N, CA, C, O and the ligand as a Tripos MOL2 file, in Angstrom:
@<TRIPOS>MOLECULE
protein
  265   263    67     0     0
PROTEIN
NO_CHARGES

@<TRIPOS>ATOM
      1 N           8.1330  -15.1170   53.6590 N.3       1 MET1
      2 CA          9.6470  -15.0420   53.1700 C.3       1 MET1
      3 C           9.7080  -15.6300   51.8050 C.2       1 MET1
      4 O          10.2240  -15.0170   50.8710 O.2       1 MET1
      5 N           9.1690  -16.8540   51.6770 N.am      2 PHE2
      6 CA          9.1920  -17.5510   50.3000 C.3       2 PHE2
      7 C           8.5210  -16.8120   49.2150 C.2       2 PHE2
      8 O           8.9220  -16.8530   48.0510 O.2       2 PHE2
      9 N           7.4460  -16.1030   49.6230 N.am      3 LYS3
     10 CA          6.6270  -15.3220   48.6050 C.3       3 LYS3
     11 C           7.5680  -14.3150   47.9980 C.2       3 LYS3
     12 O           7.5150  -14.1070   46.7850 O.2       3 LYS3
     13 N           8.4010  -13.6950   48.7450 N.am      4 ASN4
     14 CA          9.2920  -12.6740   48.0940 C.3       4 ASN4
     15 C          10.4000  -13.2200   47.1530 C.2       4 ASN4
     16 O          10.9720  -12.5110   46.3250 O.2       4 ASN4
     17 N          10.6450  -14.4900   47.3390 N.am      5 VAL5
     18 CA         11.5630  -15.2150   46.3920 C.3       5 VAL5
     19 C          10.9040  -15.7650   45.1260 C.2       5 VAL5
     20 O          11.4310  -15.7500   44.0130 O.2       5 VAL5
     21 N           9.6610  -16.2660   45.4240 N.am      6 ILE6
     22 CA          8.9620  -16.8830   44.3110 C.3       6 ILE6
     23 C           8.3980  -15.9630   43.2910 C.2       6 ILE6
     24 O           8.4390  -16.2660   42.0990 O.2       6 ILE6
     25 N           7.8560  -14.8160   43.7230 N.am      7 ALA7
     26 CA          7.2610  -13.8510   42.7400 C.3       7 ALA7
     27 C           8.2140  -13.5050   41.6480 C.2       7 ALA7
     28 O           7.8590  -13.6290   40.4760 O.2       7 ALA7
     29 N           9.5020  -13.0430   41.9880 N.am      8 PRO8
     30 CA         10.3380  -12.6460   40.9210 C.3       8 PRO8
     31 C          10.7110  -13.9030   39.9240 C.2       8 PRO8
     32 O          10.8980  -13.7280   38.7200 O.2       8 PRO8
     33 N          10.7870  -15.0510   40.4920 N.am      9 ILE9
     34 CA         11.1230  -16.2570   39.6300 C.3       9 ILE9
     35 C           9.8430  -16.4980   38.7010 C.2       9 ILE9
     36 O           9.9780  -16.8410   37.5270 O.2       9 ILE9
     37 N           8.7200  -16.3170   39.2350 N.am     10 GLN10
     38 CA          7.4770  -16.5710   38.3720 C.3      10 GLN10
     39 C           7.4700  -15.5930   37.2790 C.2      10 GLN10
     40 O           7.2530  -15.9960   36.1360 O.2      10 GLN10
     41 N           7.7010  -14.2580   37.5240 N.am     11 SER11
     42 CA          7.6250  -13.3100   36.4950 C.3      11 SER11
     43 C           8.7460  -13.4410   35.4760 C.2      11 SER11
     44 O           8.5920  -13.1430   34.2920 O.2      11 SER11
     45 N           9.9420  -13.9250   36.0190 N.am     12 TRP12
     46 CA         11.0560  -14.2870   35.0830 C.3      12 TRP12
     47 C          10.7040  -15.3620   34.1670 C.2      12 TRP12
     48 O          10.9480  -15.2630   32.9650 O.2      12 TRP12
     49 N          10.1060  -16.4500   34.7060 N.am     13 LEU13
     50 CA          9.7390  -17.5620   33.8200 C.3      13 LEU13
     51 C           8.6970  -17.1260   32.8540 C.2      13 LEU13
     52 O           8.7810  -17.5060   31.6860 O.2      13 LEU13
     53 N           7.7110  -16.3540   33.2470 N.am     14 LEU14
     54 CA          6.6320  -15.8790   32.3440 C.3      14 LEU14
     55 C           7.2900  -15.0830   31.2150 C.2      14 LEU14
     56 O           7.0040  -15.2740   30.0330 O.2      14 LEU14
     57 N           8.2040  -14.1630   31.6410 N.am     15 SER15
     58 CA          8.9020  -13.2560   30.5440 C.3      15 SER15
     59 C           9.6190  -14.1370   29.5120 C.2      15 SER15
     60 O           9.8700  -13.7120   28.3840 O.2      15 SER15
     61 N           9.9300  -15.3230   29.9040 N.am     16 LYS16
     62 CA         10.5650  -16.2070   28.8980 C.3      16 LYS16
     63 C           9.5730  -17.1430   28.1990 C.2      16 LYS16
     64 O           9.9290  -17.9500   27.3400 O.2      16 LYS16
     65 N           8.3770  -16.9980   28.5920 N.am     17 GLY17
     66 CA          7.2320  -17.8200   27.9390 C.3      17 GLY17
     67 C           7.2140  -19.2320   28.4990 C.2      17 GLY17
     68 O           6.9130  -20.1810   27.7760 O.2      17 GLY17
     69 N           7.5520  -19.3900   29.8570 N.am     18 GLN18
     70 CA          7.5400  -20.6930   30.4470 C.3      18 GLN18
     71 C           6.5210  -20.7050   31.5690 C.2      18 GLN18
     72 O           6.2630  -19.7030   32.2370 O.2      18 GLN18
     73 N           5.9420  -21.9190   31.7470 N.am     19 CYS19
     74 CA          4.9710  -22.0630   32.8800 C.3      19 CYS19
     75 C           5.6640  -21.7700   34.1560 C.2      19 CYS19
     76 O           6.8450  -22.0660   34.3390 O.2      19 CYS19
     77 N           4.8800  -21.1560   35.0800 N.am     20 VAL20
     78 CA          5.3870  -20.9270   36.4040 C.3      20 VAL20
     79 C           5.4380  -22.2050   37.2600 C.2      20 VAL20
     80 O           6.1760  -22.2890   38.2420 O.2      20 VAL20
     81 N           4.6630  -23.1520   36.8680 N.am     21 GLY21
     82 CA          4.4550  -24.3240   37.6760 C.3      21 GLY21
     83 C           5.4190  -25.3830   37.3680 C.2      21 GLY21
     84 O           6.0510  -25.9430   38.2640 O.2      21 GLY21
     85 N           5.5620  -25.7000   36.0160 N.am     22 CYS22
     86 CA          6.3490  -26.8420   35.6280 C.3      22 CYS22
     87 C           7.4980  -26.3870   34.7060 C.2      22 CYS22
     88 O           8.3330  -27.2290   34.3740 O.2      22 CYS22
     89 N           7.5930  -25.2170   34.3020 N.am     23 GLY23
     90 CA          8.7500  -24.7470   33.4600 C.3      23 GLY23
     91 C           8.6220  -25.1250   32.0470 C.2      23 GLY23
     92 O           9.5530  -24.9000   31.2740 O.2      23 GLY23
     93 N           7.5060  -25.6970   31.6470 N.am     24 MET24
     94 CA          7.3930  -26.1060   30.2460 C.3      24 MET24
     95 C           7.1480  -24.9030   29.4420 C.2      24 MET24
     96 O           6.4780  -23.9870   29.9200 O.2      24 MET24
     97 N           7.6710  -24.8290   28.1760 N.am     25 PRO25
     98 CA          7.4420  -23.7120   27.2780 C.3      25 PRO25
     99 C           5.9350  -23.5920   27.0010 C.2      25 PRO25
    100 O           5.3240  -24.5990   26.6420 O.2      25 PRO25
    101 N           5.3200  -22.4480   27.1430 N.am     26 LEU26
    102 CA          3.9330  -22.2490   26.9090 C.3      26 LEU26
    103 C           3.5400  -22.4260   25.5200 C.2      26 LEU26
    104 O           2.3790  -22.7000   25.2160 O.2      26 LEU26
    105 N           4.5550  -22.2650   24.5920 N.am     27 SER27
    106 CA          4.2680  -22.4510   23.1870 C.3      27 SER27
    107 C           3.7220  -23.9090   22.8970 C.2      27 SER27
    108 O           3.0430  -24.1540   21.9000 O.2      27 SER27
    109 N           4.0580  -24.8280   23.8090 N.am     28 LYS28
    110 CA          3.5620  -26.2370   23.6550 C.3      28 LYS28
    111 C           2.2570  -26.3850   24.3880 C.2      28 LYS28
    112 O           1.7470  -27.5050   24.4120 O.2      28 LYS28
    113 N           1.6860  -25.4190   24.9650 N.am     29 GLY29
    114 CA          0.3810  -25.6250   25.6810 C.3      29 GLY29
    115 C          -0.8290  -25.5310   24.6510 C.2      29 GLY29
    116 O          -0.6530  -25.2400   23.4690 O.2      29 GLY29
    117 N          -1.9430  -25.7760   25.1490 N.am     30 THR30
    118 CA         -3.1170  -25.6830   24.3940 C.3      30 THR30
    119 C          -3.6830  -24.2580   24.2130 C.2      30 THR30
    120 O          -4.0480  -23.6310   25.2070 O.2      30 THR30
    121 N          -3.7680  -23.7210   22.9640 N.am     31 ARG31
    122 CA         -4.0390  -22.3500   22.8120 C.3      31 ARG31
    123 C          -5.4760  -22.1010   22.2650 C.2      31 ARG31
    124 O          -5.9290  -22.7380   21.3140 O.2      31 ARG31
    125 N          -6.1250  -21.1810   22.8940 N.am     32 LEU32
    126 CA         -7.5530  -21.0130   22.4130 C.3      32 LEU32
    127 C          -7.6540  -19.4880   22.1820 C.2      32 LEU32
    128 O          -7.2700  -18.6950   23.0420 O.2      32 LEU32
    129 N          -8.1450  -19.1200   21.0790 N.am     33 SER33
    130 CA         -8.3770  -17.6580   20.8170 C.3      33 SER33
    131 C          -9.3840  -17.0820   21.7850 C.2      33 SER33
    132 O         -10.4990  -17.5920   21.9000 O.2      33 SER33
    133 N          -9.0150  -16.0510   22.4650 N.am     34 LYS34
    134 CA         -9.9070  -15.4870   23.5180 C.3      34 LYS34
    135 C         -10.6260  -14.2620   22.8250 C.2      34 LYS34
    136 O         -11.8550  -14.2000   22.7750 O.2      34 LYS34
    137 N          -9.8100  -13.3010   22.3000 N.am     35 ASP35
    138 CA        -10.3900  -12.2110   21.4820 C.3      35 ASP35
    139 C          -9.3180  -11.8160   20.5340 C.2      35 ASP35
    140 O          -8.3510  -12.5660   20.3940 O.2      35 ASP35
    141 N          -9.4050  -10.6830   19.8600 N.am     36 LYS36
    142 CA         -8.5100  -10.2920   18.8010 C.3      36 LYS36
    143 C          -7.0620  -10.1920   19.2760 C.2      36 LYS36
    144 O          -6.1080  -10.4640   18.5470 O.2      36 LYS36
    145 N          -6.9610   -9.8040   20.4850 N.am     37 THR37
    146 CA         -5.5130   -9.5330   20.8910 C.3      37 THR37
    147 C          -5.0600  -10.5320   21.9630 C.2      37 THR37
    148 O          -3.9310  -10.3850   22.4310 O.2      37 THR37
    149 N          -5.7900  -11.4730   22.3690 N.am     38 SER38
    150 CA         -5.2080  -12.3540   23.4280 C.3      38 SER38
    151 C          -5.7190  -13.8580   23.1490 C.2      38 SER38
    152 O          -6.7550  -14.1340   22.5450 O.2      38 SER38
    153 N          -4.8820  -14.7030   23.6520 N.am     39 GLU39
    154 CA         -5.1390  -16.1960   23.5720 C.3      39 GLU39
    155 C          -5.0810  -16.7320   24.9750 C.2      39 GLU39
    156 O          -4.2750  -16.2880   25.7920 O.2      39 GLU39
    157 N          -5.9330  -17.6840   25.2510 N.am     40 LYS40
    158 CA         -5.8240  -18.4500   26.5600 C.3      40 LYS40
    159 C          -5.0300  -19.6950   26.2760 C.2      40 LYS40
    160 O          -5.3200  -20.4550   25.3520 O.2      40 LYS40
    161 N          -4.0140  -19.8840   27.1030 N.am     41 VAL41
    162 CA         -3.1000  -20.9820   26.9470 C.3      41 VAL41
    163 C          -3.1160  -21.7930   28.1980 C.2      41 VAL41
    164 O          -2.8260  -21.3220   29.2980 O.2      41 VAL41
    165 N          -3.4990  -23.1470   27.9680 N.am     42 THR42
    166 CA         -3.5690  -24.0210   29.1010 C.3      42 THR42
    167 C          -2.3320  -24.9680   29.0400 C.2      42 THR42
    168 O          -2.1670  -25.7380   28.0940 O.2      42 THR42
    169 N          -1.4860  -24.8780   30.0710 N.am     43 CYS43
    170 CA         -0.4650  -25.8260   30.2090 C.3      43 CYS43
    171 C          -0.9030  -27.1980   30.5520 C.2      43 CYS43
    172 O          -2.0010  -27.3730   31.0810 O.2      43 CYS43
    173 N          -0.0870  -28.2030   30.2750 N.am     44 LYS44
    174 CA         -0.4020  -29.5640   30.5100 C.3      44 LYS44
    175 C          -0.6140  -29.8460   32.0480 C.2      44 LYS44
    176 O          -1.3140  -30.7800   32.4410 O.2      44 LYS44
    177 N           0.0520  -28.9540   32.9040 N.am     45 CYS45
    178 CA         -0.1460  -29.1340   34.3050 C.3      45 CYS45
    179 C          -1.3920  -28.5170   34.8720 C.2      45 CYS45
    180 O          -1.6520  -28.5840   36.0740 O.2      45 CYS45
    181 N          -2.2240  -27.8640   33.9180 N.am     46 GLY46
    182 CA         -3.4290  -27.3370   34.3470 C.3      46 GLY46
    183 C          -3.5220  -25.8650   34.5740 C.2      46 GLY46
    184 O          -4.6120  -25.3000   34.6690 O.2      46 GLY46
    185 N          -2.2820  -25.1920   34.6670 N.am     47 ARG47
    186 CA         -2.3490  -23.7330   34.9140 C.3      47 ARG47
    187 C          -2.7730  -23.0520   33.6190 C.2      47 ARG47
    188 O          -2.5050  -23.5280   32.5160 O.2      47 ARG47
    189 N          -3.4110  -21.9780   33.7890 N.am     48 ILE48
    190 CA         -4.0430  -21.2380   32.6760 C.3      48 ILE48
    191 C          -3.3930  -19.7670   32.5970 C.2      48 ILE48
    192 O          -3.3000  -19.0310   33.5800 O.2      48 ILE48
    193 N          -2.9930  -19.4620   31.4180 N.am     49 PHE49
    194 CA         -2.3120  -18.0880   31.1160 C.3      49 PHE49
    195 C          -3.0890  -17.3470   30.0190 C.2      49 PHE49
    196 O          -3.8490  -17.9100   29.2310 O.2      49 PHE49
    197 N          -2.8370  -16.0910   30.0420 N.am     50 ILE50
    198 CA         -3.2660  -15.2610   28.9030 C.3      50 ILE50
    199 C          -2.1070  -14.7560   28.1540 C.2      50 ILE50
    200 O          -1.1740  -14.2140   28.7470 O.2      50 ILE50
    201 N          -2.1210  -14.9160   26.8080 N.am     51 TYR51
    202 CA         -1.0440  -14.4740   26.0280 C.3      51 TYR51
    203 C          -1.5120  -13.2300   25.2740 C.2      51 TYR51
    204 O          -2.5230  -13.2690   24.5720 O.2      51 TYR51
    205 N          -0.7870  -12.1400   25.4190 N.am     52 ASP52
    206 CA         -1.1070  -10.9120   24.7800 C.3      52 ASP52
    207 C          -0.3650  -10.7890   23.4390 C.2      52 ASP52
    208 O           0.8550  -10.6320   23.3900 O.2      52 ASP52
    209 N          -1.1680  -10.8700   22.3300 N.am     53 LYS53
    210 CA         -0.5660  -10.9860   21.0550 C.3      53 LYS53
    211 C           0.2270   -9.6630   20.6150 C.2      53 LYS53
    212 O           1.1840   -9.6820   19.8400 O.2      53 LYS53
    213 N          -0.2820   -8.5510   21.1930 N.am     54 ASN54
    214 CA          0.2920   -7.2220   20.8070 C.3      54 ASN54
    215 C           1.6890   -7.0930   21.5100 C.2      54 ASN54
    216 O           2.7020   -6.7070   20.9270 O.2      54 ASN54
    217 N           1.6300   -7.4410   22.7640 N.am     55 GLU55
    218 CA          2.8650   -7.1520   23.5830 C.3      55 GLU55
    219 C           3.7460   -8.4020   23.6060 C.2      55 GLU55
    220 O           4.8940   -8.3280   24.0450 O.2      55 GLU55
    221 N           3.2230   -9.5790   23.1320 N.am     56 LYS56
    222 CA          3.8960  -10.8080   23.1210 C.3      56 LYS56
    223 C           4.3660  -11.2320   24.5820 C.2      56 LYS56
    224 O           5.4930  -11.6810   24.7920 O.2      56 LYS56
    225 N           3.5010  -11.0680   25.4770 N.am     57 THR57
    226 CA          3.7840  -11.4900   26.8770 C.3      57 THR57
    227 C           2.7100  -12.3740   27.3630 C.2      57 THR57
    228 O           1.6030  -12.3730   26.8240 O.2      57 THR57
    229 N           3.0040  -13.1320   28.3730 N.am     58 TYR58
    230 CA          2.1500  -14.0350   29.1610 C.3      58 TYR58
    231 C           1.9330  -13.4050   30.5130 C.2      58 TYR58
    232 O           2.7500  -12.6730   31.0730 O.2      58 TYR58
    233 N           0.7050  -13.7710   31.0050 N.am     59 ARG59
    234 CA          0.4100  -13.4410   32.4500 C.3      59 ARG59
    235 C          -0.5660  -14.4930   32.8910 C.2      59 ARG59
    236 O          -1.2290  -15.1700   32.1040 O.2      59 ARG59
    237 N          -0.6130  -14.5920   34.2510 N.am     60 ARG60
    238 CA         -1.5810  -15.6330   34.7880 C.3      60 ARG60
    239 C          -2.9060  -15.1070   34.5100 C.2      60 ARG60
    240 O          -3.1590  -13.9030   34.5340 O.2      60 ARG60
    241 N          -3.8330  -16.1080   34.2180 N.am     61 ALA61
    242 CA         -5.2350  -15.7700   34.0140 C.3      61 ALA61
    243 C          -5.8920  -15.4340   35.3230 C.2      61 ALA61
    244 O          -5.5440  -15.9600   36.3810 O.2      61 ALA61
    245 N          -6.8620  -14.5340   35.2220 N.am     62 LEU62
    246 CA         -7.7060  -14.2130   36.4240 C.3      62 LEU62
    247 C          -8.7110  -15.2370   36.6470 C.2      62 LEU62
    248 O          -9.0210  -15.9980   35.7300 O.2      62 LEU62
    249 N          -9.2390  -15.3140   37.7910 N.am     63 PHE63
    250 CA        -10.2240  -16.3210   38.0670 C.3      63 PHE63
    251 C         -11.4830  -16.1250   37.1610 C.2      63 PHE63
    252 O         -12.1180  -17.1010   36.7580 O.2      63 PHE63
    253 N         -11.8180  -14.8820   36.8600 N.am     64 SER64
    254 CA        -12.9520  -14.5620   35.9710 C.3      64 SER64
    255 C         -12.7800  -15.0270   34.5500 C.2      64 SER64
    256 O         -13.7410  -15.2110   33.8030 O.2      64 SER64
    257 N         -11.4870  -15.2170   34.1900 N.am     65 GLU65
    258 CA        -11.1580  -15.6280   32.8180 C.3      65 GLU65
    259 C         -10.9960  -17.1010   32.5680 C.2      65 GLU65
    260 O         -10.8590  -17.5970   31.4500 O.2      65 GLU65
    261 N         -11.0250  -17.7620   33.7170 N.am     66 VAL66
    262 CA        -10.7710  -19.3380   33.6280 C.3      66 VAL66
    263 C         -12.0150  -20.0260   33.1550 C.2      66 VAL66
    264 O         -12.0290  -21.2490   33.0180 O.2      66 VAL66
    265 ZN          2.8530  -25.9860   33.5960 Zn       67 ZN67
@<TRIPOS>BOND
     1     1     2 1
     2     2     3 1
     3     3     4 2
     4     3     5 am
     5     5     6 1
     6     6     7 1
     7     7     8 2
     8     7     9 am
     9     9    10 1
    10    10    11 1
    11    11    12 2
    12    11    13 am
    13    13    14 1
    14    14    15 1
    15    15    16 2
    16    15    17 am
    17    17    18 1
    18    18    19 1
    19    19    20 2
    20    19    21 am
    21    21    22 1
    22    22    23 1
    23    23    24 2
    24    23    25 am
    25    25    26 1
    26    26    27 1
    27    27    28 2
    28    27    29 am
    29    29    30 1
    30    30    31 1
    31    31    32 2
    32    31    33 am
    33    33    34 1
    34    34    35 1
    35    35    36 2
    36    35    37 am
    37    37    38 1
    38    38    39 1
    39    39    40 2
    40    39    41 am
    41    41    42 1
    42    42    43 1
    43    43    44 2
    44    43    45 am
    45    45    46 1
    46    46    47 1
    47    47    48 2
    48    47    49 am
    49    49    50 1
    50    50    51 1
    51    51    52 2
    52    51    53 am
    53    53    54 1
    54    54    55 1
    55    55    56 2
    56    55    57 am
    57    57    58 1
    58    58    59 1
    59    59    60 2
    60    59    61 am
    61    61    62 1
    62    62    63 1
    63    63    64 2
    64    63    65 am
    65    65    66 1
    66    66    67 1
    67    67    68 2
    68    67    69 am
    69    69    70 1
    70    70    71 1
    71    71    72 2
    72    71    73 am
    73    73    74 1
    74    74    75 1
    75    75    76 2
    76    75    77 am
    77    77    78 1
    78    78    79 1
    79    79    80 2
    80    79    81 am
    81    81    82 1
    82    82    83 1
    83    83    84 2
    84    83    85 am
    85    85    86 1
    86    86    87 1
    87    87    88 2
    88    87    89 am
    89    89    90 1
    90    90    91 1
    91    91    92 2
    92    91    93 am
    93    93    94 1
    94    94    95 1
    95    95    96 2
    96    95    97 am
    97    97    98 1
    98    98    99 1
    99    99   100 2
   100    99   101 am
   101   101   102 1
   102   102   103 1
   103   103   104 2
   104   103   105 am
   105   105   106 1
   106   106   107 1
   107   107   108 2
   108   107   109 am
   109   109   110 1
   110   110   111 1
   111   111   112 2
   112   111   113 am
   113   113   114 1
   114   114   115 1
   115   115   116 2
   116   115   117 am
   117   117   118 1
   118   118   119 1
   119   119   120 2
   120   119   121 am
   121   121   122 1
   122   122   123 1
   123   123   124 2
   124   123   125 am
   125   125   126 1
   126   126   127 1
   127   127   128 2
   128   127   129 am
   129   129   130 1
   130   130   131 1
   131   131   132 2
   132   131   133 am
   133   133   134 1
   134   134   135 1
   135   135   136 2
   136   135   137 am
   137   137   138 1
   138   138   139 1
   139   139   140 2
   140   139   141 am
   141   141   142 1
   142   142   143 1
   143   143   144 2
   144   143   145 am
   145   145   146 1
   146   146   147 1
   147   147   148 2
   148   147   149 am
   149   149   150 1
   150   150   151 1
   151   151   152 2
   152   151   153 am
   153   153   154 1
   154   154   155 1
   155   155   156 2
   156   155   157 am
   157   157   158 1
   158   158   159 1
   159   159   160 2
   160   159   161 am
   161   161   162 1
   162   162   163 1
   163   163   164 2
   164   163   165 am
   165   165   166 1
   166   166   167 1
   167   167   168 2
   168   167   169 am
   169   169   170 1
   170   170   171 1
   171   171   172 2
   172   171   173 am
   173   173   174 1
   174   174   175 1
   175   175   176 2
   176   175   177 am
   177   177   178 1
   178   178   179 1
   179   179   180 2
   180   179   181 am
   181   181   182 1
   182   182   183 1
   183   183   184 2
   184   183   185 am
   185   185   186 1
   186   186   187 1
   187   187   188 2
   188   187   189 am
   189   189   190 1
   190   190   191 1
   191   191   192 2
   192   191   193 am
   193   193   194 1
   194   194   195 1
   195   195   196 2
   196   195   197 am
   197   197   198 1
   198   198   199 1
   199   199   200 2
   200   199   201 am
   201   201   202 1
   202   202   203 1
   203   203   204 2
   204   203   205 am
   205   205   206 1
   206   206   207 1
   207   207   208 2
   208   207   209 am
   209   209   210 1
   210   210   211 1
   211   211   212 2
   212   211   213 am
   213   213   214 1
   214   214   215 1
   215   215   216 2
   216   215   217 am
   217   217   218 1
   218   218   219 1
   219   219   220 2
   220   219   221 am
   221   221   222 1
   222   222   223 1
   223   223   224 2
   224   223   225 am
   225   225   226 1
   226   226   227 1
   227   227   228 2
   228   227   229 am
   229   229   230 1
   230   230   231 1
   231   231   232 2
   232   231   233 am
   233   233   234 1
   234   234   235 1
   235   235   236 2
   236   235   237 am
   237   237   238 1
   238   238   239 1
   239   239   240 2
   240   239   241 am
   241   241   242 1
   242   242   243 1
   243   243   244 2
   244   243   245 am
   245   245   246 1
   246   246   247 1
   247   247   248 2
   248   247   249 am
   249   249   250 1
   250   250   251 1
   251   251   252 2
   252   251   253 am
   253   253   254 1
   254   254   255 1
   255   255   256 2
   256   255   257 am
   257   257   258 1
   258   258   259 1
   259   259   260 2
   260   259   261 am
   261   261   262 1
   262   262   263 1
   263   263   264 2
@<TRIPOS>SUBSTRUCTURE
     1 MET1         2 RESIDUE 1 A MET
     2 PHE2         6 RESIDUE 1 A PHE
     3 LYS3        10 RESIDUE 1 A LYS
     4 ASN4        14 RESIDUE 1 A ASN
     5 VAL5        18 RESIDUE 1 A VAL
     6 ILE6        22 RESIDUE 1 A ILE
     7 ALA7        26 RESIDUE 1 A ALA
     8 PRO8        30 RESIDUE 1 A PRO
     9 ILE9        34 RESIDUE 1 A ILE
    10 GLN10       38 RESIDUE 1 A GLN
    11 SER11       42 RESIDUE 1 A SER
    12 TRP12       46 RESIDUE 1 A TRP
    13 LEU13       50 RESIDUE 1 A LEU
    14 LEU14       54 RESIDUE 1 A LEU
    15 SER15       58 RESIDUE 1 A SER
    16 LYS16       62 RESIDUE 1 A LYS
    17 GLY17       66 RESIDUE 1 A GLY
    18 GLN18       70 RESIDUE 1 A GLN
    19 CYS19       74 RESIDUE 1 A CYS
    20 VAL20       78 RESIDUE 1 A VAL
    21 GLY21       82 RESIDUE 1 A GLY
    22 CYS22       86 RESIDUE 1 A CYS
    23 GLY23       90 RESIDUE 1 A GLY
    24 MET24       94 RESIDUE 1 A MET
    25 PRO25       98 RESIDUE 1 A PRO
    26 LEU26      102 RESIDUE 1 A LEU
    27 SER27      106 RESIDUE 1 A SER
    28 LYS28      110 RESIDUE 1 A LYS
    29 GLY29      114 RESIDUE 1 A GLY
    30 THR30      118 RESIDUE 1 A THR
    31 ARG31      122 RESIDUE 1 A ARG
    32 LEU32      126 RESIDUE 1 A LEU
    33 SER33      130 RESIDUE 1 A SER
    34 LYS34      134 RESIDUE 1 A LYS
    35 ASP35      138 RESIDUE 1 A ASP
    36 LYS36      142 RESIDUE 1 A LYS
    37 THR37      146 RESIDUE 1 A THR
    38 SER38      150 RESIDUE 1 A SER
    39 GLU39      154 RESIDUE 1 A GLU
    40 LYS40      158 RESIDUE 1 A LYS
    41 VAL41      162 RESIDUE 1 A VAL
    42 THR42      166 RESIDUE 1 A THR
    43 CYS43      170 RESIDUE 1 A CYS
    44 LYS44      174 RESIDUE 1 A LYS
    45 CYS45      178 RESIDUE 1 A CYS
    46 GLY46      182 RESIDUE 1 A GLY
    47 ARG47      186 RESIDUE 1 A ARG
    48 ILE48      190 RESIDUE 1 A ILE
    49 PHE49      194 RESIDUE 1 A PHE
    50 ILE50      198 RESIDUE 1 A ILE
    51 TYR51      202 RESIDUE 1 A TYR
    52 ASP52      206 RESIDUE 1 A ASP
    53 LYS53      210 RESIDUE 1 A LYS
    54 ASN54      214 RESIDUE 1 A ASN
    55 GLU55      218 RESIDUE 1 A GLU
    56 LYS56      222 RESIDUE 1 A LYS
    57 THR57      226 RESIDUE 1 A THR
    58 TYR58      230 RESIDUE 1 A TYR
    59 ARG59      234 RESIDUE 1 A ARG
    60 ARG60      238 RESIDUE 1 A ARG
    61 ALA61      242 RESIDUE 1 A ALA
    62 LEU62      246 RESIDUE 1 A LEU
    63 PHE63      250 RESIDUE 1 A PHE
    64 SER64      254 RESIDUE 1 A SER
    65 GLU65      258 RESIDUE 1 A GLU
    66 VAL66      262 RESIDUE 1 A VAL
    67 ZN67       265 GROUP 0 **** ****
């Protein structure tokens, strides 16, 4: 039941560039260039996201990318 509620909230937070765990703006996270089009962003709460420079969107990092 909760999963159905949490998933839309998480994608809504990500669409605004905020961490899904603590709500902090990801612009304040630690950024590392991953390749030409993406950056790895580590939030201070430890969650890791991938920022797509072309689409200007965030998504959760996959385990293989951490
Ligand atoms: Zn966070």
